[in-house]
N, C-alpha and C positions, 0 to 999 in steps of 0.2 A: 769353314769347319764342317766336318761330317755331322749330320743331324742325329746320328745314333751314337755320338760320343758320350762319355761318362760325365761331362761337366757342362756348365753354361758357357756360351760363346760371348756373352756380353754382361754388363752390370745393370741390367734393367730392373732387377729386384734387389732389395737390401738384404743384409746378412740375416736378419730375423726371418724373413720370408724364405730364404734359402734353407735355413736350418729346419723349419717346420715342414716345408714342402717336401724336402728330400726325405725326411723320416716318414712322412705320411705316404708318399708315393712308392718308396722303396719297399715298404711292408706290404703294399697291395698290388705290386706290379705283376706278379705271377698269376694272380687270380683275375685280374681285370684285362689281361691281354686280349682275350677273345671277345670282350664286351664292347659294344659301340661306344665310342668316346663322346663326350659332351660337345655339342655343336657350337661353333662360333658364328659371328656375324657373317652372313653369306655374301659372296662376291657376285656381281651381276654376270649373267651368262655371256653377254656380248663382249665382256672384258677378259674372259678366260682364254688361255691359249689352247690350241688344238691338241687333242690327246695324241700321245705318241704310240707307236706300234709296240705292243707288248711282246717281248721275246718268250719263246716256249721252252726255255732251258734255264737251268740254275746258273746263278752268277756268283762270282767270288767277291766277298765283302771284307774289307780290311785285311787283304792278303790271306784270307782263309778260304779254303775250298769247301764248297757245300756238297754234300753227298747227294746223289740222285734220289729224288723223292718220288712218292707216288703221285698220281695225277691230281689227287686232292691237295697234297702239299705244294705241288707246282702251282696250282691255282691260287693258293694262299700267299706264297712267297713270290713277289713280283719285283722287278727292278724298279729303282726309284731315282729320279733325277731332280736336281735342285730347282730347276725352273718349272717344275710341274705345280699347278695351283693346289691350294688346300681347300677341302670341302668346307662350306660355310658352317659357322657356329660349332666347329669341332676342331680338335687337334689331330683328327684322323685324316690321313691322305686318301685320295680317291681310290677306294678299293685296294689300298696298299696296307699291308701290315708288316710289322717288324719280323725279320727272319727268326725262326726258332733256333736257338743255339744250345746244344746239349751241355756244353761245357760252362755255360754262363747262365743257366736257367734260374738258379736260386740267388743270383746277385741282385742287389737293388738296382732299379732303373736309374739311369743317369738323371741328374738334376737339370733337366731341360724343360723350359716352359713350353716347348712345342712337342713334348712326349705325348704318347697316346693317352687320352682320358683325363687330362688335367683340367680341373674346374677352378678357375681363379677365384670366383666368388666364394666357393666353399673354403678355399685356403685362407682367404682373408677373414672369413667368419671364424675359422678355427683359431687364427692368430689373435683376433680381437678377444676371443673368449679367454685366452691365456694371459692377456695383459690386464692388470687390475684397473678398474675404472676410477675416475676422480671421486674422492670421498666428498659427499655432500652432507648437508645438515640432516640429522636423524630425526624423523617424525615418529609419531605414535604408530602410524600405519606401517612404517619401515620396520619398527621394532616387532610389530605383530607378524609381518611377512618373514622377518628374520627368524622369529621363533618358530614359525611354521616350516621353514625350509632348511635352516641350518642344523647341522648335526650337533654342534655344541650349543646347547640352549642357553639364552641369556638369563641372568639371575635378577630376581626382583630386589633382593637384599644382598649387597656385596660389600666387600671391604676394599677401600682405596686410600692409600697413604695413611694407613692406620686408623681410618674413620669408617664407620659403618654407614652406608648410604642406601637410599630407597629409590628404586627406579619406577616411577609411576607409569611411564609409557610401556615398560615391559609388562607390568601388571595388567594394563589395559589389553595388551596383546594376548596375554595368557587367558584373560577372561573371554576375549573375542573368540580365540581358538577353541576354548572349552565349550562355549555356547554353540559354535558352528558344528563341532564334532558330536555334540550330545544335545541336540535341540529337544528331542522328545523328553529325555531325562530332566533337562533343565526346566521345561514347562511343568512337568509333574512335580518337581521339587518346589518350584515357585508357588504352584497352587496349594501344595501342602503347607508351605509357610504362611500364605495368606489365610488359609482355612484355620490354621492353629491360632493365628493372631485374632481372627474374628471370634472363634470359640472362647478364647481367653477373655476377650473384652466383654462378651455376653455373660460369661460366668461371673466375672468381677462385678458387673452391673447387677446381676441377680443377688449376689451376696450383699451388695450395698443396700438393696431394697429391704433386706431382712435385718442386717446388722448395722446399717447406717454408717459404714466405714467411710472415712474422709468426707463426712458431711457435717462437720462441726460448724457452729456459728451461723446456722441457716436462718434466713428471715422467715417470719410467720406468713403463711399463705391462707387467705380466707377461702373456705369451702362451704358449700351448702349441701347438707344431706337431706334429700327429699323424704316425703312420707312413704311409709311401707317399704323402706329400703332393706335390702339383704346384703350379703357379702359381695355378690357380684356387682350390685349397684354401687356399693361403697368403694370397691376397687376402681370402678370406672370414674368415680368422682375424684379419687386420688390421682389416677392416671391423667385425667384432663387437667388437673391443677399442677402437674409436673412433679408431684411428690414421690412417685414411683416410676420406674422405667420399664419394668417387665411385668405387666399385669397377669399374664398367663402363669408365669412362674410363681408369683405371689399367691394366686388362686390355688395352685397345687400345694404350695407350702401350708396355707391356712387349712386346706382340706386334710392334709397330713397331720396337722396339729389338732384336728377335731373342732375347728371353729364353727359355732352355730350361726344359722341365718336369722335367728331371733334376737330381740333385745335392742335393736338399733333405734336410736333416738334422733329424729330429724331435727335439724337446726343449723345455725351458722357456727362453724368451728374455725379456730385459728391454729393451724398445725405447722410444724416445721419438719423438714426432711430428715433431720437427725434423730427423730423419734423411732424410725423404722416402721414397717408396715404393721407389725403386730401391735405396737403401742397405739398407732393411729386407729386401728380397728377397736381397741379397748376404749379409746377416747370417744368413739361414736356410741358406745354402749353405756359407759359410766363417766362421770366427771372425775378424771384423775387429778390428784393433788399436784399442783405446780408451784405452790407458794404457801405462805403462812395463812392460817385461818383468821378471818376477820369477822367480828360481830357488827352487824348493821341493824339499826332499828328504823323501821318504816312507820311513821305516825299514821294514825287513822285520819282518813280524809285526804291523803296525798293523791295527786293525780298521777297517771302513768308517767308523764313527762318528769315530774318531780322525783319519782322513784328511780328512773333511769339516771337522772342527774346525780342523785346521791350515791348510787352504785359506782358510777364513774369516779366520783371524788374519793371513794374508799378503795380505788384500784381493784375493784372486783372485775369489771370489764367495761369497755367503752359504751357510751350511750348509743353511738351509731351502730355498733354491732347488735345491740338489743333491738333497735328499730328494724334492722335488716332481718333479724330472726323472726320478728312478729310478722313481717311482710312475706317472708319466704316460706314459713312453716305453717301448715294447717293444723293447729292444735286441736281442732274439732275431731281429728282422727283419734286423739288420745283422751279427750275429755268430753263427756256427753253434754254437760251444761254449755260448752262452747259450740258444739255441733247443733244445738237447738236454737241458736240465736237467729233472729230475723233481721233483715235489712243490713246485712254485714257490710256491703259496699257503701252504704250511706253513713256509716259511723266514722267518727274521727279516729278513734282507737278501738279496735275490736275487743281488746282485752281490758279495756277500762271498766273498773268495778270488780274485776276478778283477781287483781293482784293484791291478795289478802295482806293487810298491814299487820306486821308483827316484828319480832326480833329474830334475825336469822344469823346463822354461821355460814359464811361463804369463804371459799378458798381464793386467795389472791390470784388473779389472772384466770378465773374460772371461765368455762365455756358459756356464752350467753344463753344457749338453749337450756342448759342445766339450771341456770339461775332463774329463768322464767318458770321452769317447771316446778321449782321449789315454791313459788308463790301460788301457782295453780293447784299444786298438791295440798297446800295449806288450806286453800278455799274448799277444796273437795272434802277434806277431812272435817271442816267446820260445818259444812252444809249437811245436816243430819236428816234422817228419815222423818223426824218430827217436823223439821222445817218444811220439807217437801209436802207433807200431809197438810200442814197449816196453809201453805200457799194454795194448794188445791181447794181447800175449804173456802178461801177468800176468792176463788175463781181467777187466780193470778198465776203466772208462770214464774220460774226462778228469775228470769231476766226482769220481769215486772217488779218483783220484790227488791232486786238489787238496784234498779234505776230509782225506785222510790226511796230506798235506804240511802242512796248517795245524796239525794236532796236533803233528807233528814239530817245526815251527817254534817252538811254544810250550813243548814239553817238553824239547827239547835245549838245553843251555847254550851249545854252540858247534857249529861245522861238523863236528868229529870225532865228536861224540855223535849227530849226526843219523842216520847210517847204523845205529847201534846201536838207537836208539829205533825207527827204521823197521822193523828186523828183529823187535823184540818185537811191534809192531802187526801186521805181516804174519803172524807165527806164530800170534797169537791169532785173526786173521781166518780163517786156514786151518784152525784147529781150533776152530771156533765151537761145536761140540757140547760141548767141555770148558771153553772160555773164551768164553762168549757176550758177556761185557761187557769193554770195553777198559779201564775203570776208570782214566781219566786225569783228574788234578786240573784241567787246563786247560779241559776241557769244562764242569766244574762252575763254574769261575770265570767263564766266558763268560756264563752265565746270570745270575750274581749281580752281576758288575761291569760288564757291558755291556748286556745286554737289560733288566735291571731299572731302569736309569737312564732309559730312554725309554718303557718300558711301565708304565703305572700300574695296569692291571687285574690283580688277583690271579689270576683265572681264566686269563688269557693267560699269565702267568708260569708257572703250574702246567703249562700245556700245553707251554710251551717247555722246561721241566725234563725232561719225558718225551722230548722230541725231541733234546735236546742233552747232558744230563748222563749221561755213560757209566757212572755208578755206579747210576743208576736201573735197576731190573730190566726196565723196558719199553723202555729204550734199548739195543737189541741192535745190535752192530756199530758202524759209523760214525755220527756224528750226522747230522741231516737236511741240514745244510749246513756249509760251512767255518766255523771259529771265528776266523779272521784271514786276512790276505792273505800267503801264504808267498812267500819269495824264491826265486831259482833254486837255491840250495844245498838248501833243504828239498824242493823239487820233485824234484831229481835223487836225493836220498836216498830219497824215496818210490818212485821208479822203480827205483832200484838199491840195495836194502838189503843190509846184511851178511848172510852166511849164518850163522845161529846157532841155538842151541836155547833161547834166553832167552824167558821169558814174563813177567818182572818186572824193574823197575828203580826206583831211588830216587836222590835227590840230597840232599847236605847243603847247609849254608848257603854253602859255598864253591863250589858248582856241580859238585862231584865226583859222578860217577854210579856206582851200585852195581847190578850186573846179577845176576840169579838165574834158575835153571831151574825150581826147585821152590818151593812155598809156604814150606817150612821155611827155605830159604836167604833168601828174601825177608824173612821175619820177623827173622832174624839181622841182616840188613843194616839193618833198621829200628832195631835197638838200637844199632848202630854210628853211625848218623846222629844219633840222639838224644844220644849221648855227644859227638860232634863239635860238634853245635849248642850243647851246654851249655858247651863250653869258651869261655874269653874270647878 
C-alpha cells in the first residue's frame, strides 16, 4: 500500500487510538509539515541499504502530474521508494518530504502511524488523559487537592438522601487551602486572637482581685504583716500568700481610691481571697467585725498561757495564732514600755506581765494582733504619769515594778496582804547583801507548772530555773520577767508598800499570813502553820 494513502494499512492500533490520533494529526498536519519529525530508534549504519540516485525531475504520484517547480521545490520534493530505510527515531524519511499538493492542502493527513511527525508517546498520554482513572478511596488530602483544583468546589455541608451531612475532610481541605493562600493574614489573625484572650484573662483576674468574683468559700490563709508596713509592703504580703494575682493593678486601684500608707498594724492575720484587696487592706488597719461580740473576763494573776487558752475557748482566736503573733511582731515599735525591756531573748514570754487583766469585748474570730493590742492598750492607759513618777522615786523601772507586782499578785491572798508582801520584797531588795534571794514559792511554781508545760527541752527548763526560781542561788533579786499579769491592786502595792521591818512571811491553808523580822520568828511561824494545816 502506498505510504501516502489516507488510511492505515494494518490493525496495529485499536479503534480508540485511531480516533484520537486522526483528530490530533489532522488538525496539525498543515502546520507541522515543514518541521522535523520526532525521531525513532535509530538503525545501525552497517545495516542500511545504499542510497539510490536522486532524480532531478518531478515525478507523477497517484496518476497526478506535478507541475514543474523551482529549484527549491525540486530539492524539497524527491522520489520515494518503499525499500529506502527510515531515519532513526523519527517518522521522517531521509531528506524526503511529502509533495505539496495544492488541491489537498487543507485536508487532514491520513491516519498512518508512519506519517511525518507522529509521536506515539504523546498520543498515548493524550488518550490516557481522556480515560477516567479507577476511583480510589478518598482521603483528606484528596479532598484538599480536589478543592484546590476542581472548578466545582466540594461542599462542607450537603444534602444526601434527604439528610444533611457534614464532610469533615472537605472542611480540613478548605482550612488548609485558606491557610496556604493567606499565611500572613492567618498569622496576624491568630496573634490577635491570642492577644485578645490574654488581655481578657488579665482583665478578669484584675477585677477578681478587687471584687473577689468567683472566689467564694475560700480557705483562710495566715499572713504576717511586719512592723512599719505600708501599702506596698501589705500588697507584697498578700501577693506572696496568693490572695491577689495582680499586685501592680491593685496598687494602682488603691492609689486611685486614695488609700493611705499610714495606720497599718503589724501582726498575724487570717484572710480569705473572697474579701477582695480593699477589705484585706482595711483588715490590716482595723479589726473588722466578722462575728458576734463576746465578753471575756481575764482574772488578775493569769499567766499569758492561761489568757490565750481562755480566748481560744471563747472562739476569739486560736492560741497558736496568738503565740505566732507574739513571736512575729515587735510590739516595742508601738509601745514604749515594751521597747525598754531588757533581756528580751532570755524571757519565757516577752509580754508576760503586760496583758492587763480586765473584762473585754472581743469579736468572734478577731485578728490575734488586734486582740493582743487590746490588752497592751489597757495596760498603757492604766500606767499613769503618777505611777511613772513613783517608780522613778523608788529607783525602779516600769519593768521592775511589774515583775515585783507579779510576785505580790501570786503571794498575797487578798488586797490587804499585798502591801505586806510588797514590804517584805522591798526590804530584801534594799538589803540584797544580807538577803540576796527573794525565796518565793510562786517563782518556783511558775517554772514547774507553766514553763515546763510548753518547753520540752530539759536544758531549756534548767536555764529557766536559774532565771525564775528565786530559791536558786544564781537567781539573785527579781526573776528575769514577770511570772503572771498583775492587776491594779498588786501594781499599786508594788509602788506603795507598807513600811515594815519584815523579811519573812508564811501562809496557812486558810490564807492567813504570818510575818517575821528574823529567821527564828519565821521558823516558829512555820511550826504554827503546820499545826493549823494539820487540823481538820
